C-alpha positions as CSV (number, residue, x, y, z in Angstrom):
1,M,0.4,59.0,-24.3
2,E,2.7,56.0,-23.2
3,I,2.3,54.3,-19.7
4,S,5.8,55.4,-18.7
5,E,4.6,58.6,-18.7
6,I,1.9,58.5,-17.2
7,I,3.3,56.5,-14.0
8,P,4.5,60.2,-12.3
9,H,1.3,61.4,-12.4
10,I,-0.8,58.7,-11.2
11,E,2.3,58.8,-8.1
12,V,1.6,62.1,-7.2
13,L,-2.3,61.9,-7.2
14,I,-2.2,58.7,-4.7
15,F,0.3,60.5,-2.6
16,A,-1.4,63.8,-2.3
17,S,-4.9,62.5,-1.8
18,E,-6.3,62.5,1.6
19,K,-8.4,59.6,0.7
20,P,-7.8,56.6,-1.1
21,L,-8.5,57.1,-4.6
22,S,-9.9,54.7,-7.2
23,S,-8.5,53.5,-10.7
24,L,-11.7,55.5,-12.0
25,D,-10.8,58.2,-10.1
26,I,-7.0,58.5,-11.2
27,V,-8.6,58.1,-15.2
28,E,-10.8,61.1,-15.4
29,L,-7.8,63.4,-13.1
30,I,-5.5,62.6,-15.2
31,N,-7.3,62.8,-18.7
32,N,-8.8,66.3,-16.7
33,T,-5.2,67.1,-16.6
34,F,-4.2,66.4,-19.9
35,G,-7.7,67.4,-21.3
36,F,-5.9,69.2,-24.7
37,L,-4.7,66.1,-25.9
38,E,-7.0,64.4,-28.6
39,E,-6.1,60.9,-27.0
40,R,-7.5,60.2,-23.7
41,I,-5.7,57.2,-21.4
42,M,-7.9,54.4,-20.8
43,L,-8.8,52.0,-17.9
44,D,-6.3,49.4,-18.6
45,Q,-3.4,52.1,-19.1
46,V,-3.9,53.2,-15.5
47,E,-4.5,49.9,-14.3
48,S,-1.3,48.4,-16.0
49,A,0.6,51.4,-14.7
50,L,-0.3,50.2,-10.9
51,E,0.5,46.9,-11.3
52,G,4.3,48.3,-12.2
53,I,3.9,51.2,-9.1
54,R,3.0,48.3,-6.7
55,E,6.1,46.2,-7.8
56,K,8.3,48.6,-7.6
57,Y,7.3,49.9,-4.3
58,D,7.4,45.7,-3.2
59,S,11.1,46.7,-3.1
60,E,12.8,46.1,0.0
61,F,14.7,49.8,-0.5
62,Y,11.4,51.0,0.2
63,P,9.7,51.0,3.8
64,F,6.2,52.0,2.1
65,E,3.9,50.4,-0.4
66,V,0.7,51.3,-3.0
67,K,-1.7,49.0,-1.8
68,Q,-5.8,48.9,-1.9
69,S,-7.2,49.6,1.2
70,G,-10.9,51.4,2.2
71,G,-11.9,51.0,-2.0
72,G,-8.9,52.7,-3.7
73,W,-5.3,53.2,-3.7
74,Q,-2.9,54.6,-1.4
75,F,0.7,55.2,-0.1
76,L,0.8,53.0,3.3
77,T,3.8,52.3,5.5
78,K,4.9,48.6,5.5
79,A,4.0,46.5,8.7
80,S,7.6,46.2,9.8
81,F,7.9,49.7,10.6
82,H,4.7,49.9,12.9
83,K,6.6,50.2,16.3
84,T,8.6,53.1,15.1
85,I,5.6,54.9,13.4
86,A,4.0,54.4,17.2
87,Q,6.6,56.3,18.8
88,L,6.3,59.4,16.6
89,N,2.2,59.2,17.2
90,G,1.9,57.7,20.6
91,D,-1.5,56.8,21.8
92,K,-3.0,58.8,19.6
93,F,-2.0,56.2,17.0
94,L,-3.7,53.1,18.5
95,K,-7.5,53.8,17.6
96,R,-9.3,50.9,19.9
97,L,-12.8,49.8,20.5
98,S,-14.5,47.9,23.3
99,N,-15.5,44.1,23.1
100,A,-18.9,45.3,22.5
101,A,-18.4,47.7,19.9
102,L,-16.1,44.7,18.1
103,E,-19.2,42.4,18.2
104,T,-21.8,44.8,16.8
105,L,-19.1,45.8,14.3
106,A,-18.4,42.2,13.3
107,I,-22.3,41.7,13.0
108,I,-22.7,44.4,10.8
109,A,-19.9,43.2,8.3
110,Y,-21.1,40.0,8.2
111,K,-24.8,40.3,7.9
112,Q,-25.0,44.0,6.6
113,P,-27.4,45.5,5.6
114,I,-28.6,44.9,8.9
115,T,-31.1,46.4,11.2
116,K,-30.7,47.4,14.8
117,G,-32.9,44.8,16.2
118,E,-31.3,42.0,14.3
119,I,-28.3,42.8,15.2
120,E,-29.5,43.0,19.4
121,A,-31.6,39.4,18.6
122,I,-28.0,38.0,17.7
123,R,-25.9,39.4,20.8
124,G,-28.9,39.3,23.2
125,V,-28.3,42.8,24.6
126,N,-29.2,46.4,23.6
127,S,-26.7,47.8,21.2
128,D,-27.9,51.6,21.2
129,Y,-24.5,52.9,22.7
130,S,-22.2,50.4,20.4
131,I,-24.2,51.3,17.4
132,Q,-23.7,55.2,18.3
133,K,-20.2,54.8,18.9
134,L,-19.4,53.2,15.5
135,L,-21.6,55.7,13.8
136,E,-19.4,58.8,15.6
137,K,-16.0,56.8,14.7
138,E,-17.5,56.6,10.7
139,L,-16.6,52.9,10.4
140,V,-20.6,52.0,9.8
141,L,-23.2,54.0,8.3
142,I,-26.8,54.3,8.0
143,S,-27.6,52.6,4.4
144,G,-31.5,52.9,4.1
145,R,-34.5,51.5,5.4
146,N,-35.8,48.0,5.4
147,E,-38.8,48.4,3.3
148,N,-40.5,44.9,4.2
149,M,-40.3,45.0,8.0
150,P,-43.1,46.6,10.3
151,G,-42.0,50.5,10.9
152,K,-39.2,50.3,8.3
153,P,-36.4,50.4,10.8
154,L,-32.8,51.8,9.5
155,V,-30.5,49.8,8.0
156,Y,-26.6,50.0,8.7
157,A,-23.6,48.7,6.6
158,T,-20.0,48.9,7.1
159,S,-18.0,52.2,5.2
160,K,-15.0,52.9,3.7
161,N,-13.1,54.0,7.0
162,F,-13.9,50.6,8.1
163,M,-12.1,49.0,5.1
164,D,-9.3,51.3,5.5
165,Y,-9.2,50.5,9.1
166,F,-8.9,46.4,8.6
167,G,-6.9,47.4,5.4
168,I,-8.8,45.7,3.3
169,N,-10.2,46.9,-0.2
170,S,-13.8,45.7,-0.1
171,A,-16.3,43.6,2.6
172,E,-15.2,40.4,0.2
173,D,-11.7,40.5,1.5
174,L,-13.5,39.1,5.0
175,P,-12.0,35.9,6.4
176,K,-14.9,33.7,5.9
177,I,-16.7,32.5,9.1
178,R,-16.2,28.6,8.5
179,E,-12.3,29.7,8.2
180,V,-12.5,31.5,11.7
181,L,-14.1,28.6,13.5
182,A,-12.1,26.1,11.8
183,E,-9.0,27.5,13.7
184,Q,-10.9,27.3,16.9
185,I,-12.0,23.5,16.8
186,V,-10.1,21.4,19.5
187,E,-9.6,18.0,18.8
188,G,-9.8,15.6,21.9
189,T,-6.1,14.3,22.9
190,I,-5.7,10.5,23.0
191,I,-3.7,9.6,26.4
192,N,-1.8,5.8,25.5
193,L,-0.2,4.4,28.6
194,D,3.1,5.0,27.1
195,D,2.3,8.6,27.4
196,F,2.7,8.8,30.9
197,T,6.0,10.2,32.4
198,D,6.0,8.0,35.6
199,Q,6.7,4.4,34.5
200,N,5.3,3.2,38.0
201,V,1.9,4.2,37.1
202,A,1.3,3.1,33.8
203,E,2.8,-0.6,34.9
204,S,0.4,-0.8,37.6
205,I,-2.4,0.6,35.7
206,S,-1.7,-2.2,33.0
207,E,-1.3,-4.9,35.9
208,E,-5.1,-3.9,37.5
209,L,-6.2,-4.3,33.3
210,I,-4.7,-7.7,33.0
211,E,-6.5,-8.7,36.4
212,E,-9.6,-7.4,35.2
213,E,-9.5,-9.4,32.3
214,T,-8.1,-12.3,34.0
215,N,-11.2,-12.1,36.8
216,E,-13.8,-11.8,34.2
217,E,-16.8,-13.9,34.8
218,V,-17.4,-17.2,32.7
219,S,-20.6,-17.8,31.1
220,A,-22.9,-19.7,33.0
221,I,-24.2,-21.4,30.1
222,T,-21.8,-24.0,28.3
223,V,-21.8,-26.9,25.9
224,N,-20.8,-30.6,27.0
225,E,-19.3,-33.3,24.9
226,D,-22.5,-34.4,23.5
227,G,-23.2,-30.7,22.0
228,E,-26.1,-30.6,24.7
229,L,-26.7,-26.8,26.0
230,I,-26.5,-27.4,30.1
231,I,-25.8,-24.6,33.0
232,K,-22.5,-24.3,34.3
233,E,-23.8,-24.6,38.1
234,E,-25.7,-27.7,37.1
235,E,-22.6,-29.2,35.6
236,I,-20.4,-28.5,38.7
237,A,-23.3,-29.8,40.9
238,E,-23.1,-33.0,39.2
239,E,-19.7,-33.6,39.4
240,E,-19.4,-32.8,43.0
241,K,-22.4,-35.6,43.3
242,K,-20.0,-37.7,41.6
243,E,-17.3,-37.2,43.7
244,T,-19.5,-37.8,46.4
245,D,-20.6,-41.0,45.6
246,S,-17.6,-42.5,44.5
247,D,-16.1,-41.3,47.9
248,G,-19.0,-43.3,49.5
249,D,-18.6,-46.6,47.5
250,S,-14.7,-46.7,48.8
251,A,-15.8,-46.4,51.8
252,T,-18.6,-49.4,51.7
253,D,-16.3,-51.5,50.0
254,T,-13.7,-51.3,52.6
255,T,-16.1,-52.1,55.2
256,D,-17.5,-55.4,53.5
257,T,-14.0,-56.5,52.8
258,N,-13.5,-56.0,56.7
259,E,-16.3,-57.5,57.8
260,T,-16.0,-60.8,55.6
261,K,-12.3,-61.4,56.7
262,E,-12.5,-64.4,59.1
263,P,-10.4,-64.1,62.1
264,E,-7.5,-66.5,62.1
């Protein structure tokens, strides 16, 4: 059977189905339809036909598309028509979750399968109500029990409705945690003097920095001309003493000269 012949049958199956149809579901349904034929269609034929259908409805001419979501293929309206559809359905179109329910759902999605105790250990609060609401909305399901823990508690996992709700085909399509955290990293802002809008402020800061550098204390230890290590304060004291001594010698010389001079 040619691919062009099975394309209309695939389209009508996806359109009429109340739930997402996987490629294997479509193969089985079409083979049941044409059960009298000796040649049965294969999975690769259906996948080739689905690729052609997807490309067909990607055209701007169509307001809807064929997309894998919720574990199978669906006809979905394109995102650009969201506001138009919201006018038709009103508030019922918007499914809202509380912050507590979103936190619980995120933990289950990334840590599944996970027990209620493990969820509460991460959140730090009781999560009975949030889990119950998620079960009622069929976004999570009980996938079994943890046989390795005391009491064998129930474990929770996301459902196909969860994938359909968020427009993904499997849990692997969720964004990686490191990618989410990378978007939240805030780098420090480096401020230069040139960044100040008030030039007077920048100039005054520059002057203060220059004065601080100028007024920095000089080391008290230095080296003289002979290469000897001396203390600066002692060197200053010696220079002052020399000046004092030289002044005293000058005064003595003057006195001696006056005393030896004979009157005429």
